[in-house]
Legacy VTK file of the C-alpha trace (Angstrom):
# vtk DataFile Version 3.0
C-alpha trace
ASCII
DATASET POLYDATA
POINTS 202 float
-31.000 20.161 -2.042
-29.563 23.112 -0.117
-25.900 24.023 0.206
-24.412 25.214 3.461
-21.562 27.706 3.319
-19.013 27.348 6.098
-17.544 30.719 6.973
-15.451 29.602 9.941
-12.223 27.931 8.743
-11.593 26.304 12.113
-12.674 22.713 12.752
-11.824 22.822 16.424
-15.485 22.806 17.471
-16.182 19.482 15.728
-15.894 16.708 18.300
-17.401 13.743 16.414
-17.158 12.804 12.733
-19.460 10.328 11.003
-17.926 6.847 10.943
-17.864 6.857 7.132
-15.385 9.759 6.964
-11.745 8.568 6.927
-9.490 10.377 9.392
-6.107 8.773 8.692
-5.576 8.155 12.393
-3.487 5.148 13.421
-4.911 2.806 16.035
-2.524 0.289 17.574
-4.282 -3.086 17.452
-1.615 -5.646 18.294
2.057 -5.985 19.249
4.014 -9.228 18.877
7.583 -9.903 19.982
9.661 -12.686 18.453
11.927 -14.920 20.516
13.409 -17.686 18.352
10.004 -17.798 16.636
9.359 -19.718 13.422
6.931 -16.973 12.385
4.782 -14.115 13.629
1.085 -14.280 12.775
-1.756 -11.784 13.068
-4.939 -13.870 12.959
-7.434 -11.490 14.549
-8.352 -7.850 14.180
-8.090 -7.722 10.363
-11.595 -7.029 9.113
-13.773 -4.286 7.641
-13.318 -2.045 10.707
-10.400 -0.239 9.023
-9.701 0.846 5.452
-6.091 -0.302 5.672
-3.685 -2.016 8.039
-0.078 -0.998 8.687
2.556 -3.348 10.071
5.729 -1.786 11.483
8.914 -3.822 11.931
11.399 -3.002 14.695
14.876 -4.597 14.516
13.849 -7.966 13.099
16.892 -10.228 13.475
17.249 -13.639 11.777
18.682 -16.785 13.252
20.278 -17.833 9.952
22.559 -15.816 7.705
21.285 -14.372 4.371
17.558 -15.237 4.421
14.877 -12.941 3.021
12.174 -11.482 5.276
8.826 -12.536 3.803
5.060 -12.420 4.331
1.873 -13.992 3.017
-1.843 -13.587 3.614
-4.759 -15.853 4.471
-8.470 -15.864 3.632
-9.330 -18.488 6.271
-8.153 -16.896 9.500
-4.641 -18.320 9.318
-5.479 -21.992 8.713
-3.331 -21.687 5.584
-1.299 -18.991 3.850
-0.883 -18.642 0.113
-3.115 -16.077 -1.622
-2.182 -15.632 -5.284
-0.077 -12.471 -5.670
1.776 -10.457 -8.305
4.592 -8.272 -6.964
7.440 -5.909 -7.830
10.840 -5.520 -6.137
13.612 -2.945 -6.442
16.302 -1.695 -4.102
18.991 0.896 -3.593
22.272 0.009 -1.896
25.263 1.910 -0.526
28.417 0.699 1.211
30.090 2.317 4.202
33.331 2.704 2.229
31.434 4.565 -0.529
32.779 2.054 -3.067
29.607 0.114 -3.852
26.247 1.624 -4.689
23.361 1.053 -7.060
19.657 1.136 -7.858
18.293 -2.105 -9.269
15.083 -3.898 -10.192
15.377 -7.465 -8.912
13.686 -9.910 -11.276
14.660 -12.845 -9.081
12.736 -11.561 -6.073
9.383 -10.573 -7.616
6.403 -12.867 -8.265
3.857 -13.358 -11.033
0.613 -15.033 -9.952
2.336 -17.046 -7.237
1.159 -18.365 -3.890
4.692 -18.388 -2.442
5.747 -16.218 0.478
6.621 -12.715 -0.727
10.113 -11.228 -0.355
10.203 -7.773 1.226
13.973 -7.600 1.846
17.194 -8.574 0.145
19.400 -11.157 1.866
19.586 -10.301 5.576
22.682 -10.899 7.694
22.507 -12.398 11.170
25.413 -10.483 12.707
24.807 -9.187 16.216
24.158 -5.661 14.933
22.263 -6.572 11.728
18.478 -6.210 11.549
15.464 -5.199 9.439
13.136 -2.242 10.018
10.238 -1.108 7.855
6.552 -0.854 7.077
3.949 -2.882 5.200
0.510 -1.436 4.390
-2.392 -3.547 3.083
-5.332 -1.611 1.605
-9.017 -2.573 1.876
-8.427 -6.210 2.860
-12.182 -6.779 3.197
-13.113 -5.560 -0.289
-15.275 -8.047 -2.144
-14.870 -6.129 -5.403
-11.211 -5.268 -5.881
-7.870 -7.016 -5.542
-6.028 -6.238 -2.299
-3.108 -3.889 -2.921
-0.106 -3.588 -0.614
3.077 -1.500 -0.413
6.182 -2.217 1.692
9.438 -0.435 2.353
12.268 -1.916 4.382
15.767 -0.895 5.397
18.376 -3.387 6.499
22.077 -3.688 7.249
23.906 -6.474 5.460
27.420 -7.871 4.948
28.627 -5.670 7.816
28.827 -2.601 5.587
25.825 -2.276 3.225
22.632 -0.255 3.628
19.754 -1.737 1.596
16.632 0.374 1.028
14.036 -1.985 -0.478
10.761 -1.034 -2.185
8.202 -3.746 -2.852
4.546 -3.650 -3.835
1.872 -5.806 -5.353
-1.614 -7.148 -5.045
-3.358 -10.274 -3.830
-5.393 -11.311 -6.849
-8.590 -12.190 -5.006
-11.538 -9.840 -5.315
-14.073 -12.186 -3.728
-12.593 -13.124 -0.344
-11.460 -11.128 2.678
-7.810 -11.058 3.690
-8.131 -11.776 7.438
-4.703 -12.969 8.605
-1.051 -12.232 7.820
2.091 -14.223 8.593
5.723 -13.032 8.617
8.790 -15.279 8.563
12.294 -15.561 7.179
12.884 -17.714 4.116
15.037 -19.966 6.318
15.487 -20.247 10.081
13.656 -18.572 12.926
13.081 -14.932 13.779
15.675 -14.580 16.521
14.126 -11.418 17.953
12.262 -8.251 16.951
8.879 -6.587 17.290
6.001 -6.179 14.826
3.122 -3.799 15.563
-0.182 -3.798 13.665
-2.163 -0.570 13.282
-5.566 0.071 11.792
-6.121 3.189 9.671
-9.576 4.753 9.412
LINES 1 203
202 0 1 2 3 4 5 6 7 8 9 10 11 12 13 14 15 16 17 18 19 20 21 22 23 24 25 26 27 28 29 30 31 32 33 34 35 36 37 38 39 40 41 42 43 44 45 46 47 48 49 50 51 52 53 54 55 56 57 58 59 60 61 62 63 64 65 66 67 68 69 70 71 72 73 74 75 76 77 78 79 80 81 82 83 84 85 86 87 88 89 90 91 92 93 94 95 96 97 98 99 100 101 102 103 104 105 106 107 108 109 110 111 112 113 114 115 116 117 118 119 120 121 122 123 124 125 126 127 128 129 130 131 132 133 134 135 136 137 138 139 140 141 142 143 144 145 146 147 148 149 150 151 152 153 154 155 156 157 158 159 160 161 162 163 164 165 166 167 168 169 170 171 172 173 174 175 176 177 178 179 180 181 182 183 184 185 186 187 188 189 190 191 192 193 194 195 196 197 198 199 200 201
């Protein structure tokens, strides 16, 4: 086997990379807009084409007051949702009046080998100016060897004066089947409005 020494540090002349080399580039695959929707589902486009999938949330507003924003995955194209998952949940909070702040692990919002929908926010208010923004990334959903890890971070405005920065993570404990659909919904009531975009990452 011979080794090739590259003396030119510039990669500007390379126009095409082999498909097996990850580039980290985001490709927008789908955009869905809620309008008094019970849920938002992504039932196509999640396959082995990308090494991970990123979902971005833009001003997700609930119909009801104080629900959690949640998600779950499917291995049958969205016919059912409820892949066994183990998760973690902690948040930081700060009030506008600077009189209430904290960093807490929330044992009531995590899951241990559960098929329930997964909390990725604290309680969310439905005031006219209250909403959720954030990101969820699912890694290697088509792996037939490993569990499917995910990481989410959300920010939301609650009680008219609190900023909640929420960190959640976990894994779908299924190494044999592909994750091929994802559903988002509030724990109660509809999604009044908001946008979710799905990106593929090479």
